[in-house]
C-alpha positions in Angstrom: -2.9 -1.1 9.7 -4.9 -4.6 9.4 -3.7 -7.4 7.4 -6.3 -10.7 7.2 -5.7 -14.1 8.5 -6.4 -15.5 4.8 -2.9 -13.7 3.8 -1.1 -16.4 5.7 0.5 -17.3 9.1 1.3 -14.1 11.3 5.2 -13.7 10.4 4.3 -13.6 6.7 1.4 -11.1 7.7 3.8 -9.1 9.9 6.2 -8.7 7.1 3.6 -7.3 4.5 2.8 -5.0 7.3 6.6 -4.1 7.6 6.8 -3.7 3.9 3.7 -1.3 3.4 4.7 0.9 6.1 8.1 1.2 4.7 7.0 1.8 1.3 4.6 4.6 2.7 7.2 6.2 4.3 9.5 6.5 1.4 6.6 7.8 -0.7 5.2 10.1 2.0 6.3 13.4 0.4 4.0 12.5 -2.7 0.8 12.2 -0.6 -0.2 16.0 -0.7 -2.3 16.4 2.3 -3.5 14.1 5.2 -5.9 11.6 4.8 -6.5 7.9 5.1 -4.4 5.1 3.0 -6.3 1.4 3.0 -3.9 -1.4 1.6 -5.2 -4.6 1.3 -3.2 -7.5 0.3 -5.2 -10.0 -2.0 -2.4 -12.2 -2.2 1.1 -12.7 -0.8 3.7 -10.2 -2.4 7.4 -12.1 -3.3 9.4 -8.9 -2.4 9.3 -5.5 -0.9 9.5 -4.1 -4.4 6.1 -5.5 -5.3 4.5 -3.5 -2.5 6.5 -0.3 -3.2 5.2 -0.3 -6.8 1.6 -1.4 -6.3 1.5 1.4 -3.5 2.9 3.9 -6.1 0.7 2.9 -8.5 -2.4 2.9 -6.8 -1.7 6.4 -5.6 -1.2 7.6 -9.0 -4.4 6.4 -10.2 -6.2 7.8 -7.2 -4.8 10.9 -8.2 -5.7 10.9 -11.7 -9.2 9.9 -10.6 -9.6 12.7 -8.6 -8.7 15.2 -11.4 -11.1 13.5 -13.5 -14.2 15.8 -14.3 -17.5 14.6 -12.9 
């Protein structure tokens, strides 16, 4: 997992990495098959819940996009 230095100092970046890993672990069953997950923080999140909710919403948007006919 990579978090750019633009996000802030190391303790803040590490907290965001921990939150992202935890959010993914808790929702792992929702991901149907192996693959890659890219999480990019554009600004600092205030709470774990914001990261969890963003991952959840992004996952379901991606699933809907894959189901859309070409």
